[in-house]
MARTITOR-774700 format. One record per residue: residue in one letter; x, y, z of N, C-alpha, C in turn. Coordinates in steps of 0.1 Angstrom, whole numbers, plus 5000, padded with zeros to 4 digits. Example, Ala and Ser with C-alpha at 12.3 -4.5 7.8 and 13.67 -1.06 7.14 Angstrom:
BEGIN
A513249435078512349555078513249675078S512849785071513749895071512950005079
This chain:
BEGIN
X276659903911278059893916278660033919X279260053931279760183934281060213928X281360343926282660383920283760333929X284960293923286060253931286660373938X287260343950287760453958289160493952X289460623956290760673952291460723964X292760753963293560803974293260943978X293161033968293061173971291861233963X291061313970289961393964290261543966X290561613954290661753955289361823953X288861903962287561973961287862123959X287462173948287562313945286262383946X286162483955284962553958284962693951X283862723945283662863940282262903944X282263013953280963053959280963203962X279863273960279663413965280663503958X281163473946282063573939282063533924X282663613916282863593902284263553899X284563423898285863373895286463423882X287763443882288463473869288763343863X288263313851288563183844290063153842X290763263839292263243836292963193849X292563263860293263223873292763073877X291563043874290962913877291762803869X291962823856292662733848294062723852X294662833856296062833861296262743873X295262763883295262693895295162543893X294262503884294062353881295262303874X295962373866297162323860298262293870X298362383880299362363891298962243899X297762233902297262113910297461983903X297261983890297461863882298861813882X299761913881301161873882301461813896X301061873907301261823920300661683922X299361663918298661543920299361423912X299761453900300361343892301761313897X302461413903303761383909303661293922X302561293928302361213940302361063937X301961033925301860883922300760813928X299760883932298560823938297360843930X296360753931295060783924294360903930X293660973921293061093926291861133917X291061223922289961283915289861433918X289261513910289061653912287561683911X287061743922285561783922285461933922X284961993911284762133910283362163914X283162243924281762283929281462423925X280462433916279962563912278662593921X278962683931277862713940277062833935X276362803923275562913918276263013910X277562993907278363093900278063093886X278262983879277862963865278663043855X277963073844278563163834279963113829X280863213829282263183823282963073832X282663073845283362973853283062833849X281762803847281362663844281862633830X281962733821282462703808283962663809X284662733817286162703819286262563825X285462533835285562393841285262283831X284262313822283962213812285162193802X285762303799286862303790288062223796X288262243808289362163815288962013816X287761983818287261843819287461773806X287361833795287661773782289061713781X289961783787291361743787291861663799X291061673809291461603822290261523827X290261393825289061313828288861293843X289861333851289661313865288761423871X288461523864287561633868286161593868X285461623879283961613880283461753884X282261783879281761913881280361903888X280161973899278961983906278362123905X277162133900276562263897275262283906X275162393913273962423920273162533912X271862523913271062623906271162763911X271462773924271762903930272762893941X273163003947274162993958273562943971X274062833976273562773989274562794000X275762853997276762874007277762764007X278962804012280062714012279962594021X279162604031278962484040278162374032X277162414025276362314017277262264006X278062353999278862303988279962203993X280562234004281562144010280962014014X279862024021279161894025278861804014X278261874003277861793991279061733984X280161813983281361763976281961643984X281961653997282561544005281661414004X280361434003279461314001279861253987X280161323977280461273964281861223963X282761273971284161233970284461083974X285361023966285660883968287060863975X287760983977289060973982289160943997X290260874001290560844015290860984022X291661064015291961194019291261304011X290861404017290161514010290961644011X291261714000291961834000290961943995X290862054001290062163996290862283992X290362353982291062463976289962563971X290362693971289462793964289762793949X289062873942289162863927290462923921X291262993929292463043925293662993933X294863013929296062963936296263053949X295563023959295763103972297063073978X297462943979298762903985299462813976X300762783979301562703971301062553972X300662503960300162363960301262253964X302562293964303562203968303462153982X302662223990302462184004301662054005X301062013993300261893993301061773998X302361763994303161643998303361644013X303561754019303661764034302361724041X301261764035299961734041299661584040X299861524029299661384027300561304036X301761344038302761274047302161274061X301661394066301161404079299861314081X299061314071297861224072298261074072X299261044064299760904065300360864078X300860964085301460944099300460934110X299260964107298160954117297461084120X297861194115297061314117295761304110X294661354116293361344110292961474101X293561584106293161714099294461804099X294761844087295961934085295362074081X295562164091295162304088296362384084X296162474074297262554069297162694073X298362754076298462894080299162974069X298563064063299163144052300263234058X301563204055302663274061303863264052X304463384049303963514052302763564043X301963644048300763694041301163794030X300463794019300763884008299663984006X298563974014297464074012297664204020X296764294019296964424025297064424041X297664534046297864544060296564534068X295464614063294264614070293564474070X293664404058293064274057293764174067X295064194068295864104077295464134092X295264264095294864294108293464244112X292564254103291164204105291264054107X292063984099292163834100292763794113X293863874117294463844130293463864141X292663964141291763994151290663884152X290163844141289163734140289763604146X290963574142291563444146291863454161X292463564165292763584180291563574189X290463634184289263624192288663484193X288763414181288263274181289163184190X290463204190291363134199290963154213X290663284217290363314230289063254235X288063254226286763194229286763044230X287462984220287362834219288562764226X289662834228290862774234291562674225X291262684212291862604202292962684194X294162644194295262724189295362704174X294462754166294462764152294662914148X295562944139295963084136295363134123X294763054114294263094102293063014097X291963054103290662974100290163004086X290663114079290063154066290863094055X291963024057292662964046291862844040X291662854027290762754020291462624018X292762624019293562504017293562414030X292862304029292762214041292962074036X293461984044293561844040293161754052X292261654050291761584061291261444056X291161354065290561224062289061244061X288461174052287061194049286161174061X286561084070285661054081285561174091X286561264090286461384099285161464096X284961504083283861584079282561494080X282661364078281461284079280861284093X281761304103281261304117280961444122X281261544114281061684119279761734113X279061814121277861884116278062034116X277962094105278162234104277162294094X276762414096275862484087276262634086X275562704077275862844076277362874073X277962964081279362994079280262914088X279762814095280562734104281562644097X281462644084282562564077283862624079X283962744083285262814086285962754098X285062694107285562644120285662494120X285862434108285962284107287162234116X288262304116289362254124289062264139X288362364143287962384157287062274161X286062244152285062144155285762004155X286761984147287461854147288261834160X288861944165289561934178288561904189X287361964189286361944199285861794199X285861744187285361604185286461494189X287661544190288761454195289661404184X289561464172290461434161291861494163X292861434157294161494158294361604147X294561724151294561834142295961904143X296561934132297861994132297862114122X298462224126298462344117299962364113X300162384100301462404095301462534086X302562604085302662724076302762684061X302162764053302262744038302462874031X303162874020303463004013302263064007X301963184011300763254006301163313992X300263283982300563323968299763443964X298463433967297463533961296263543970X295563653970294363673977293363743968X292263673964291263733955289963743962X288963793955287563803961287263943966X286063963971285664093976286464133988X286564273990287264324002286364314014X286464214022285564184033285664294044X286864354045286964454056286164584054X285564594042284764714039283264684041X282964564046281564524048281264514063X280764614070280564604084279664494088X278564464080277664354084278364224085X279464204078280264084079280764054093X281264164099281764154112280764104122X279564154121278464114130278163964128X278163914115277863774113279063694118X280263734117281363654122281363644137X280963764143280863764158279763664163X278663664156277563574159277963424157X278763404146279163264143280063214154X280963304159281863254170281063234182X280063314185279263284197278463154195X277963124183277263004181278262884182X279462904177280462794179280762764193X280962874201281262864215280062784223X278862824219277762754226277662604222X277862574209277862434204278962354211X280162414213281262344219281062324234X280462424241280462424255279162364261X277962394255276762374261275762284253X276262214243275362134236274662024245X275461964253274961864263274661924276X274862044279274662104292273962244290X272762244283272162374281271762454294X271462384304271062444317272162534322X273362494320274562574325274562714319X274162724306274162854300272862924303X271762864299270462934301270162954316X270662864324270362874339271262994344X272463004340273263114345272763254340X272363264328271763384323270463414330X269663314331268363334338268563374352X269463314359269763344373270263494374X271063534364271463674365270263774364X269363744354268263834353267363824365X267163704370266363684382266863764394X268163754396268863814407268763964407X268964024395268864174393267464214395X266464144389265064174391264564164405X265064064412264664044426265264154435X266464194432267064304440266364434438X265964464425265164584423263864574430X263164464430261864454437262064464452X263064414457263364434472263564584475X264364654466264564794469263264874468X262364834458261064894457260164874469X260364754475259564714487260064804499X261364824499261964904510261465054508X261465094496260965234494259565254498X258765144496257365154499257065144514X257765044520257365014534258165104544X259465124541260265204550260265354548X260465384535260465534532259065594529X258065504528256665554527256365624514X257165594503256965664491256065574482X255265644473254365574464255165514453X254665404447255365334436254665344423X253565424423252765434411253565504399X254465584403255265654393256765604393X256865484397258265424397258365314386X258965344375259065244364260065134368X260865164378261865054383261164934388X259964954393259164834398258764744386X258364804375257964734363259264664358X260364734358261564674353261964554361X261864564375262164454383261364334381X260064354380259064244377259464174364X259664264354260064214340261264124341X262364164348263564084348263363954356X262463954366262163834374261563734364X260463784357259763694348260763644337X261563734331262463694321263463594325X263963614338264863514343264263374344X263063374349262363244350262163174336X261863254326261563204313262863144307X263963224308265263184303265763054310X265663044323266062924330265162804326X263862834323262962724319263462674305X263962754297264462714284265562614286X266462644296267562554299267062414304X265962424313265462304318264762214307X264062284298263562204286264662144278X265762224276266862164269267462044275X267562044289268061934296267161814295X265861834294264861724293265061664279X265261744269265461694255266761614254X267861664260269161594260269061464267X268261464278268161344286267361234278X266361274271265561174264266161134250X266961234244267461204231268961194230X269661194242271061204243271761084237X271160974236271760854230272060874215X271360964208271560984194272661094191X273161154202274161264200275561204203X276461224194277861184195278761304194X279361334206280261444206281761394208X281961264204283261204206283661124193X284861094192285361004181286260904186X285960774183286760664188287960644179X289160654184290360644176290560494171X290460404181290560264177290160174189X289860054186289459954196290459844196X291159814207292159714207291659594214X291659474208291059354214292159244212X291859134219292859024219293859034229X294958954227295958944238297159044235X297159114224298359194221297959334216X298759434219298559564213299359574200X298759624189299459634177300759724178X300659834186301759914187302959844195X302559764204303559684212304259584202X303459524193303959434184304959494175X304659624170305559694162306859724169X306759764182307959794190308859674192X308359554191309159434193309859394180X309459444169310059404156311459454155
């Protein structure tokens, strides 16, 4: 017999850092007050993504006093995407709320998020405003979000806020890996879900200073490129690979034509001309890249029935529309 469903599932993620047990217990205390004031059934899932030690001891201590808490422990760090995906699989709530291990934002925003979900919004994204972290951190965050908005055309201003609220079917229909969990709201928009972003009071910012880690910027840049490709070319790989391949092929063909002109018209030898090798290389590279796009198109054509890049809102059958019936009451 499966566990009974609840209204709200709070998922608390701890990954890639050493949480402060005192801040963690403080955060859970604030969340407990908010959840109990809502008057709805709820559960709390604490995910230990390989953190262990004092954090898991603090979680166990809280669980002794708060039976709604469940703890998920990984043997090592698998990343926040795996942690979030696992937690959602275990969650029984109609609505899922995510939080980091400390009080990043004001939990009182929960009532507004639940109200929006009740009204039909599928995903509530939160924007930390005003920010309380350092000027450099805010600038880096603004740059990251502005670049993502420019690439994806999705108007979300704070992708790094850990406080999110959504209907469980949103994440059940999304596929993300690596660091793409940060772009859940963008993927939800691409899938056709109703996403709304609202401001929330920023309380605290903990964790490592990411702006001092240059390698992180490279990974974020690659993540955004991967997101752009997944959104634009998952079903049309030839448009991407074909365009890139055509560019290489055109440049290589132009170089080869120039080398032919140099040989036939100008009468110069080509044995000491590395440009000829470059031209031939670009022609071959262009053909290979375009072929990758063609192979991708063949795979999409044969397996496309198993890919779903859409979400059905509802199916209306019979002689009346439920919305019209409500309008006549």
